[in-house]
N, C-alpha and C positions, 0 to 999 in steps of 0.2 A: 376410814369412811370420809369421803370428800363432802364438804359443806359449802354452800353458797350463802353469803351474808345477806340478810334482809334488812336488818336494822343498823348495819355498819360494823366495822371491825371492833373487836373487844380489846381494850387496853386498860392500863392502870388509871384509876379514877383519882383526880386531884382531891386534896383534903378539904373538908367542909368545916365551917364554923360550928360552934357548939349548938346542939339541938336540945330538945326537952330531955331532962334527966341527966344532963351534963355529959353525955357521951356523943362524940362526933360520929356521924353516919355518912358514908359515901358509897353509894350503890351503883354499879354499872349495869345497865340493862341492855341486853342485845339479843336478837333472835337470829338464829341461823337456820335457813330452810334447806333441808336435804332433798335430793332427788330420789323418788321414793315410793315405797309401798310398805305393807305391814312387815315384811321380812326384815326391814331395816331396823325395827325395834329390837328384834331378836337376832342372834348370830345366825347367818345363813348356813345351811348344811353343806358338808364337804362335797357331796354329789348333788347335781341338779335333779329335781324331780322329773320323771318321764314327761315329755311334752303331751299336751292334750291331743286328741284326734285332730287331723288336719281340717282346715276350713273346707267347706263344701266347694267343689269346683264346677259342677255342671248345673245348669238351670233346670230344676224340676219343680213341679207343683207342690211337692211335699216339703220343700225347704222354705222356711220363713226368710223373708228379706225385708230390710229397711234401708232407706236411702243414705243414712249417715251413721257414724259411729255411736253418737249419743242415743239415737232412737233404737239402734240395734241392741245396745247394752241394756236399755230399759226393757225392751221386749224379751230379751233372753232371761233377765231376772224374773219377770212376771210369768213366763211360760215354762221356765226350766229347760228350754231347748236352745240349741245353737242357732244363731240368726246371722245370715249372710249380710254383709255391708255392701250394698250395691254401689255406692259412690266410691268405694276403694277397689273395685274390680278393674283390672286392666288386662292387656294381652298376656302378661306374665305373672300377674299377682291376683290372689283372692284373699279376702279377709272375712272373719266371722267373729261375732261377739259370743262369749261363753256365759253360761248361767252364773258363774262366780264373779262376773264383772270384768274378766280379762278379755283380751282380743287376741286371736290367733291369725297369723299372716303366713301365707305360703307364696314364695317367690321362685319362679323357675328361670333357668338360663335362657331358654328359647320360648317363643310364644306358645301358649296352650289353647287360646281361644281368640275369637274375633267376632265382631258384630255382623249380623246378617242384614239384609236389606231393610228389615223392620226395626233395626237397632237392638235386637236381642242377642245376648252373648251365646255363642255356640262353640263347641269344641272344634279345634282345627280339623278340617277334612280336606286333604289335598287331592282327592279324586277329581280328575279332569272331566268336565262336561262342556258341551257346546253352548256358547252364549248366543244372544240374539243376532249377532253379526256373523255367526258361524265359527268364530275363533274359539279356542278351548281355554277355559279358566278353571281354577280350583273351586270346589264347592264352597269351602269356608277357609278364608286365608286373610292374614293381616296385610298381605302384599297383593296389590291389584296387577296381576301378571296375565298376559294374554299370549297364547301360542298360535301360530299360523295354522289355518286349515288347508294350506297348500297354495301354490301360485306364486305371484311376484311381490306380494306385500311384505311388510316386516316379519321376520322370523319370530321375534318376541318384542312385546311392548310392556313396559312397566309404567303404569300411571301413578301419579302422585299429586301433591298440592302444587308443585311447580311444573316445569317442562318435563314431559315424559321421556324416558329412555327407550330408544328403539335400536334393535340390531337386525340387519338384513343379511340373508344368504346371497352370495354373488350370482346365483342362477335361480331358475324357477324351481320351487319346492314341490315335491310330490305330495299327494294326500297322505297324512300320517295315519298310523295305526295307534290307537289310544288304549292304554291299559293302566289303570290305577292313576298314579301321579305323573305318568310319562307319556309323551307323544313321540313316536319313532317315525322318522322320515327315511324311507328305504332308498338305498342306492343314489345318494346325493353325488357320489362318485362311484365308479364301478367297484363293487366289493366293499363299499363304505356306507354305513348308516349314520344318521344324525339323530341323537336322542336328546330331547328337551324334557327336563324334569322340574316340577314345582317343589320347592322346599319351604320350610317354615319361615325362612328369612329372605327368600328370593327365588333363584332358579339356577340350574346348571345346564350347560350345553356340552355334550360329549360325542366325539366322533368315535365310531366303532369300526376299526379297520380289521376286516375279517380274514384276510389272507396275506401271504407274503407278496403275491402279485399286486394286490391292492396297495400294499405299503410301498411298492416300487413306483407308483404313479407320481410324477412330479407335482400333481395338484395337491397331494397331501403333505408335501414337504413344507409348503407355506400356505396356510389357509387364512383368508382374509374375510372378516366380518365388517360390514359397513354400519357405523353408528350414526344415528339421526342428527340433523342440524341442531345447533344450540347446546350440544353436550360436548364437553372437552375431556379427553382422556389424558391421563398422565401416568407414567411408570414410576413406581416407588422402589425404594432401595431393597426391600425384602422380596421383590419379584411380583408383588401384587399390582393391580391397576385400579386407579381411582377415576370415577366418572363424576364430573361436576357440571352444574348448570346454574347460572345466575348467582355464582359465588357459593352455592350450597352443594354438598356431597349428595348425590342421588343414588350411588351404588359403589360397591368396592368388591373386587374379586380377590379370591385367595391366589397365591402363587400357583400357576398352572403346572400340572404334572401329568404323566402318562403311566400306564401299567399294563402288564401282559396277563396271560391266563395260566401261568405256571402253577401246578398244584403244590401243596405243601408235602414235603417228603421228609422221612426220618432216616437218618443214617444208622448203620449198625452200632451197637453199644460200644462206647469207647472212641467213636469218631469225634472229631472237632467240627462243630457246626459252622465255625467261622472260616476254616481253611479247607475242610473236606478231608483232612488227613486222618489217619487212624486205621483200624482194621479194614482189610480189603472186603468189599461187598457192595452191593447195589442198594441205593436208597429205596425205601418203600413209600409209596404214595399213601397219605392219610385220607381215606375215602370220605370221612365225615367233615373234613376241614372246609372252611368258608371258601367259596369260589369267586373269582373276579366277575363283576357285573358293571354296568354303567354307574351304579351307585358308589362303587369303590373297589379297591384291590382285594383279592383274596389273601388267605394266610400265607401262601407261598409265592405271591406275585413278585415279579421284578418291576422296579419302579424307576422312572427316569424323569428329568426335568423337561419342561416345555418352555421355550423362550417366548415371551410376549413382546411385541414391538408396536408402538403407536405409529401408524403410517399417515401420510398426508391425506387430506380430504376426509377425515373422520374414519379412517380404517384402523382396525385392530388385527394384527397379524399373529397367528399362532404357528410356532416353528417346532415341531416335535423333534426329539432327540434322534439324530440319524443312526446312532449305534443301536438303538432299539428297533428302528424301522428295518435296518439291514441285518440285525443280529441273527445268527444261526441257532442260538440257544433260546430264543424267545418263543413263547407259545401264543398262538393267535386264538381269539381276536385280541387286538390291542385297543386300549381305551385312552382317549385324549380329552382332558377337560380344560377350562376351569369352571368353578362355581362362583356365583355372584350373590352378595348379600345387600339387601336394600335397607334393612333396619339393623340397629345395633344390638344384636344378641352376642353375648361374650363367652366364648370358651376358646381355648388354645392348647397347644401341645409343645413339648420340647423333646428332642431325641439326641442321643449321645454322639451322632455323626453329623448333626446340624444339616439334615437333608429334608427337603420338602416331601410330603407324603399326603395322599388323599386317604383320610381315615374312614370314609364311607358312612358318615353320620354317627360314628362311634368314637369314643376316646380310649386310648390305649395306655396301659400301665404295666410296667415290668419289662422283661426281656423278650423281645420278639423271637419266637422259635425258628423263624426262617433264617435270620442272619445275625442274631445275637445283639441287635441294637436295643438300647435301653430307652424306654418311653416314660414320660410324666405328663399329666394332664392338669389343666387349670380351668377354673370356673369363676365367673364374676357375677355377683348378685347386687341388684338395686336396693339401696337402704332407705329410699325416700320415705316409705310409710312408717319406719320405726325410728327415725331421727328424733332424739330427745326423749324417747320413751324409756321406761324401766323394763328391761328384758328379764322375764322370769325363767324362760327356758329357750333353748335353741338347738336345732339339729340340722344336719345335712343328710339328705337322702340321695343316694346314687343307685340306679338300677343296673345290675350286672347282667350283661347279655351273654358273655362267654368267659370261661376260665380254662386254663390249660389243665388244671387238676380236676379230679373227680371228687375230691374232698375239700373242705374249707381251707383256704390259705389267707394270709393277712395282707391288708393294704392300709396305708397310713394317711391321715389327713393333716395338712399344714395350712396355716394362714400365710399368704405371700403378698408381695406388692402387686399392683394392678397390671392387667393385661395391656400390652402396648402395640398389638398387631390386630389385623382384621380378624373377625370371628372365624374360628376354625383354622387359623393360620399357625405357623410355627414360630416360636420364640427361641432365642439363642439359649443353648443348654447352660452356658455360664452365667447368664443374667438371672436365672431363677434357681439358685442353688438350694437343693434339698439334701439332707434334712436340717440345714442350718436355719431355716425359717421357724416360725412359732408352731410347735407341735400341738395339735388339738385333740386327736383321738385316733383309734385304730378299730378296724372291724375285719371279720373274716367271712368268706363266702365262696361259693362255687356254682357254676352254671355251664358245665361243659356241653358244647354243641358239636363235638367232633364225632360222636358216636362210639368213642372208645370206652365209655363208661357203661356200656350195655344198652343205653338209650339216651337220647338227648335230654339234658336236664333243663328244667324250667328257669326262666329269668328269676333273679333274686334281688329284692330291695335291701340294700345295705345301708344301715343307719349309723350315723356318727352323732353322739349326743352326750358326751362326757361334760363334766362341770367346766373343764378347761375351755371348751367351745362356747358354752353359755356365757362364761365370764368374759371371754374375748369379744363376743358379739355385743354383750352389754356395754362394754367399754367403748366399742365402736359407735353404738347408738348414743351414748352420753356425749361423745366427742363430735356428733353430727357428721359422721362419715357418709359420703354419698354412695360409695361402693364398698363391697366386702368380697375379697378374692381368696380362694382356697386352691390348694394343689393336692393331687393324689400321687403317691409314690409307693413303690413296693418296698422302699427302704424304711427301716425303723429309725428312731432318733439318733442312734449311734452310727447310722450309715451302713448298716448290715443288710444282707439278704436281697439286695436289689437285683443281683444276677441269678437268684434262685429261679429256675425255670418254672417251678410250680406256682409262682406268684403272677404269672402272665394273665392279664384280664382285659376285657373290653366292656366299656360302659356306654349306655345310651346318652347322647348329649341332651336330648329333649326330655329326659326323665330325671334330671338332676335338679334338686330343689333345696332351698333354705326355708325351714319352718321355724317360726318364732312366735312365742306367746309373750305378750307384754301387757302392762298397765300404764296408763298415763300418770304423770306425777301430779299430786295435789299441789295447790298453790295457796299462799296466804293472801286473801283478798282485802283484809283489813286487820288492824291491830290496835291495841290500847293497853294502858297500864293503870293499876290502882295502887297508889295515887296517880292521877293523870300526869303524864310527862310527854315531852316531845321526843322524837327519835333523833338523837344527836350522838356523835362519836367524838373521841378526842377530848381536848381540854374544855370544850364547851358543853359537856354532858351535864344534864340536870342532876340535882340532888333531891332525895326524898327523905322524909322524916319518920319512916316506919321500919321496923325490923321484920315485918311480914308483908312484903309487897306482893302484888299479884300481876301476872301477865295474862292478857287475853288475846286470842287470835281467832279470826273468822277464816275457816279452812274450806276450800272448795275442791271437790274431786271432779275431773272432767267427765268421768263416766257415771257420775251421780252416786258413787259408792259411799258408804259410811266412812267416816274418818276418825282417827285417834290422834292425839298429840302427846308427846312425851317432853315435858319441860325439865331441863337439867340445870342445876345450880352448881356453879364452879368458881374456883378462885381465878381471878383475872390473870392470865399468863401462867396459870398453875394447873392443879389437878381437879378432877371432878369430885364434888362433895356428895351430892345426892340427886335424885330425880323423882318425878311423879308422872304417871300416865293418866290422861284424861280421855274419856270417851268410852264406847263409840258414840258419835253424834252424826246427825244427818249432814250431807254435803251442804256447805253454806252456813252451818251453825257456828255459834261462838263457843269456844272452849277456853277454860280458864284454869290456871295452875299457879301455885306459889308455895314457897318453902320458907319457914322462919329460920332465922340465924341459929346456928348450933353453938353450944358452949365452946369457947376457945377460938372462935372465928375472928375476934377483934384483934387488930394489929397493935403493935407496941405503942403507937401514937394515938390509939383510940379510933383509927380509921378502919373501915371494912371495905374490902374490894371484892366485888362479886360480878359475875356475868351470867347471862341466860343463854341456853340453846333450846331451840324447838325442833324436835324430830317429828316429821309427819308420817302418817301411815294411811293408805287407801285400801280400797277393795274390801271394806268391812272388817279389817283385821284389828 
């Protein structure tokens, strides 16, 4: 148990001149404040208790709300109900006080909510609608993005606190067809559509090349978008592009990729998926497998790189892979992105061939059935709200969209170092080695969407909540970490089973969350001793002339919970002798404890060397 000294370090007390009764007394008094709740008085269980229900996420009239943590905790205690903490709500985080005095916080990787025009939090709704000027905007979004209604104005504008980012098409745009989060501009080139789509963190622009004849058009070999004045583009080493204005990053793209519409196929039993060798026979198309769309590649899609190049006068050139444009084995339509993020939502992936891929709003884990490539996924959570808190429980929730298998298979959670690329981009396979990172938990699940299990299986929330995870998050909070990063791998801690096909899975990026229940640490706001002495350490420490001293402390719990104190009496530099627990008392009350000397405690010279520890407990324990 780590302790932080309040009264100074405990050390040997210098000898004292003779006191009443002829016996020399030298008593060292010191208080050590622990970071803490009631469980610190008793030994914590090997397994963390299941986390309380998640904090309420949506604004409804039935949910109680208070502006700050202290008011919410008080209301929760009085009503016996969970109370949302309005001042702790953000785009990615919600918090609620529980009736037992604890606070539960839920932090997502991607934005979950945004304020409407009246300042009220609403769930993200990316459905496009026409704004006052005719341009199309998402209904509820953290990103102020505007798509053209057609004509010669900017194709897209992203407004912000600084200079807006605009991109324009080199010609006149047709009137778009709007459906859901997407605006489709038909025939921007013969046989080519342009699809603009709003995302939780920005937008994407995707060229849809519908035929081989369209792919042969020189206009699609190099496509240039014009960026508005005052915004400077720069190409980064990983293939992404950064947009800056006034010295600030206003947006960043993922490395651009392209994909075709090839279906997922299965080879005869015994064939090698990597080489196509094996028994003679034709591959069978999997009818229920995911198909390619502007959102991302299907399960069987061929994928190629798109070169990005910053041109003069604010131009951004996209150069699709010629081998895919001209390939005889590609299936049309072809899709050419990239996507842009305006805010810092953090997830990333790595694959064993170190190749860029558009994952279509999902994270992939395990061996891709199309080409045998291994995938791992990573998520980064903001720790701001739980810095310095005592974490009672922690869990990571990841919602499974699809699994190769019809029955549950395993996936493992590890704590890793932080993400170093743009959100949704690829990290090098070798820089995030798993399973050599800190193992936290494993879970099993299935959600097959291929139709091969008789019917499409529903999404499944997979929860990771072992004591190893709670302990690790607790340590991160105590150490005031700003970020907490985890990785998902099909591999177990021994590095096995990552190539097992039945462990292939896809997870939603916007439904991955860290759920933490914490209590704030009580503090000693005042202290005193009987007899009264100053707080001094080392050779200048005071002497007292009683064998039954008393230590008093005023203890305050930030959430207003009752507090206890355990005073420990121990040999300076030696072992614990005894202790006494005082309380419960109201937050802010004085608690007192003392222990008389025990027989045999006097040193050979007549000196007595003793020190105190104070263990604090909150939340009424």
